[in-house]
Structure formats: C-alpha cells, structure tokens
N, C-alpha and C positions, 0 to 999 in steps of 0.2 A: 715127663724126660726131658734131661738136659743136652745142648748139643755147644761147644760141650762145657763142664763146669771152670769155665774160665771167662773172662771178661774180652770180648774182642776187641782190639786196639786199630788205630790206623796201619792200613798198610796190610791188613788181614783179610784173606778172602771170604767171601759170603760164605755163611755156612752152608752146606748139603744138606737139605732137610727134606724127609719123605714127601710125597705129592699125597697125601692122605687124609686132606681136609680138617686136620686137627688146628687149633688154634696155636698162633705163636705169638709169643710171650716176650717181647724185648724187655730188658731191666736191666737197673744197676743193684747189684745184693745189699748196699749199704742204705739207699736210696727209701726214706721213709714213705714219698708219694707211690713208688715202683709195689713197695710193700703192701699197702691198699688195694692195690689190683690182685697180687698173688694171694692176699687173705681170700677174697672172694672168691678166686678161681679153687682153691683148697675147700672153704668152706661149700660151697657148691659142688665139688667134686667134680668137675670140668677138666676134662683130658686138655694137655697142651703141651705145647713145646716150648723150654727155657732157653732163650739167646740172651747174655749177661754184655752187656754195652761198657767198655771202659769210657767216661763221660770227661776225662782228662784227654784223650786221644781217642776220637770217634772214629769208627771204621768210615771211609767214604761213604760206601753202600747205604750209611744208615739211614741218612735222609730220604731214602725212598720208602721208609715206613715211618719216617716221624719227620716231618719236613725242618723243623727245627731243631733238632736233635735232640730233643728231649725224650726221657723216660717215665713213666713206662710207656708201651705202645703195644696194642694187640690187632694183629692181622688175623681177617675172618678169612682163612683160604677156603671153606666150603659155601662162600657167598660171591655171588656175580662179580666179578672184576678182583675179588679178593682186598677188598678195602681195610685198609689199618684205622685204628680207632687210638686217641691220644687224651690225654688230662686224667687223671685218678679217679674222678666221680663220672665223669661221662663213661669210662671203663664199667665201672662200678656197678651202675644205671643200667647201661645195657646188659649187662649178665644178668643182673636181676631179671630185667624181662624176657629175655632170649632164654634162658633157662629158670623156669619159674618153679621147677617142682619144692627148691626149699627159698621161700620169699625172705629175702631181708629187709626189704623197705615195706613201711608200713602201709596199708591198703587208703588210710584215713589221709585226705588231701591235705588237711591242716597241720598233721602231725608229722606228715613227710614233709611240709615246708620248715616246721620247727626245727626236724633234725638238721635239714641244711642247712637252716641258719647255725644251729650250734657248731656244725662240724666249722662252718667258717668261723666262729669265734676264737676259735684256736689260735689263729693269724697272730696274735699278738703275744702271745706265749712262746709261738715259734719263732717271731721276730727277735724277741727278747732272749731267748737262749742258743739261738743261733751260735752268737759268737762264744759262748762258752762252751761248747761243745768243739769249735772248729778255731780257733785262735787263741794265742799266747796272752791276750790283753784285753778281753773284753771289758765292756763299758763297766764302770764301778756299782752302777746300779742294776746292771743286767739281771742279777737275781731276783731282785727287790720287783723288779717289772714282772718277770716271769710270774712270781708267786700270785701277784695282783691279779695277773689273767686267768691262773689257775683257780683262782676264788671263785669264780663265775662258774665254773665245772662241778666245785664244791655244793655250792649251793643249788645246781640244776639238779646232780642228782637225789639231794637231800628233798628238792620240790619236787621230784618225780615221784620219789618214793619207793621205786623199785630196785631190782639187784643191778640192773643194765639199765644204761640210757634208752633202751630199746623195750625195756619192758621186761617182763619175765623171762625171756629168752633175748640171748644175742641176736643183734641186728647191723644194720649197716652202719650205724652210727656209730656203735661202738667200734667196728674194725677200722671206719675212718680217724676214728680218732685214737686209736692204740697203740701204733707205728711210732709216735713221740713218746708215750708211757713209758714204752719198751726201752728206750734209750735213756730216759731220766736216771736208772741205778748206775750207768757209766760213769755217771760224775761223781759217785762215791769213789771211784779209782783215779781218776783225771785230776780231781779238784785235791789241794793241799791239806782242806778242811773236811776231806769226803764227807761233801755235802750231800744230804737226804730230806726228801719231803719232810716236812715237820708231821708228825702221825697225830696229833690234837687237831692242826689248822684243817687238815686234809683225811679226816678219819673216812667218813664214806666215799673218798675217791680212791683211797688205797685197798680200801676193802674193794670196790670196783676192779682196779687193777689187779688184783690178786685172783678174783674170779675169773677175769678173762684170760688172765696166763694159762687157765688150764682147760680152757677151750681148746678143741681137737685142732682145729686149723693154726689157731694161733702158734700152739705148741708144734704143728709142722713147717711153721713159716720163720718163726721169732729166732733172731742169733743171741747168744747169751751177752751181758753186759760187758765182759772180758774182753769179748771179740769187738764190740763196739768201742770200748775203750780205747784197744789196739790200733783200731781204723782212727779213733779220733788222735791220738798221740802223733800219728803218720801224716794227720792233717796239717799238725801244731807244726810240724817241720817242713811243711809244704811239698811232703812226697807221698800223697794216697796211693794205698796199696789195696786195690779192690776186692784182690785177690785172697786178701787174707783172711774172707770169709771161709774158707773151705779150709785154712789150716788147723789142724788141732788146738783145741783150746790148752 
C-alpha cells in the first residue's frame, strides 16, 4: 500500500495512515539502501504501507521516524511504543528474524559473517561509480577503480560455485548487493561510450545479475534502466526529480 505514490516534501503534512498495526516503510524510490529493505519486504511478502520521502526537501515531521533524516526507516506499529528502525542492514536482519517463514540469512554463523563481509566489500565499487552516476565530471580513473572493485565479486561467485552468492537459492546477500547492479546498465544510456561491463571479465557475475533479475521480489521492486538514467540526467543538472520513478518509461 502506498500513501501516496509521490515523495513527501518540506511543508507537506504527515500522511494519514490507518492504525492497523501494519509496518510503515519510509523510503526514496531511487535510493539503493531503501531498495534493500523493499526487496526483503517483497521477498517475505510482509504487508506494509509505503511513504516516500524527498531527500532534497525532507518534511519536518520525518525526523520523528529517522532522527538523522535518512532512508530507509521502518516503523513497527504493532510493537509497544511503535519504534522505528533505520539502516538497511539492520532493517533487513530484523525482518528476517521477525518473519522467519522464509529465511534469507544462512543459519551457519560463519557463513552469515562471511556474507556480511562480502556486502561491505561492495563499498569501494559504490564509491568509485557514484560520481559516474550522478556528476558531469567524474574522476578519469573512476571506472577503472569501479571495475577493480567488482573483480572481488567475480572471483567470489566463482569460488562459491553456486548460482547465487547465498547458494542454490537467492538469499539476503544477493538482495543486499542487487540494487547497484540494477543501476549499472543505465551507464549504457548516460555515458557517451555506452559503457557496459565486460562480458568476459565478469562472465559469472553477469550470469548472476541476469538470474537475480528474474526473481519475483526483484521484478516487483526494480526500476527500468531507462528510468534510472532519466533520474541520473536530472541529478547531473542539479535538479533531482524523485517522482520521475512514477512516470511512464
């Protein structure tokens, strides 16, 4: 449920949501960290109300749910005091434990730790590619650093020898990595040289990406690369339009 399918801005009143004990999910439609939480909600089929937040002009009331004004945030309306959780991994782990019908984290403590380490190892790739996504003049070596960081994941998927990083079935580690891989194809549209990941260098990783793209939760949450590109172009101009997510492709 979404109330409404637009991003709340500074000066807009707090949305009127039913007091029904259903989770309230605060996000921004283009935020990859919000998408992490959205994927877990979709994968586990957890009922929730969506409230979209304009991060450029945050509504004054949003700090009631996220003290630092960050997304995502999940308000637990069925819990005493209706606490709100922030940070994508915190939210994802909580939801996996609180709704155990379909476990996404491994039960083995060591494997769980290794998966968390792998998720953190995406940070250099994100740092390198971020200015390529959202600025007109990224560092000349940005894509080189980005590719070097992705080599880690190509080697890891080979080492694990399974279709998904989580094993034979998709798991939390795959959902936590996916949002950035969803955005990489937009570079074919936004960059003059129509950049794509090398199909030989990243053969296994691209197989993984194609497989994850067919997942039911991913298909329910993901945006078309053309939509991501449209948002990136708006960011290049310094005029981010979050509601472009709801416009026709």
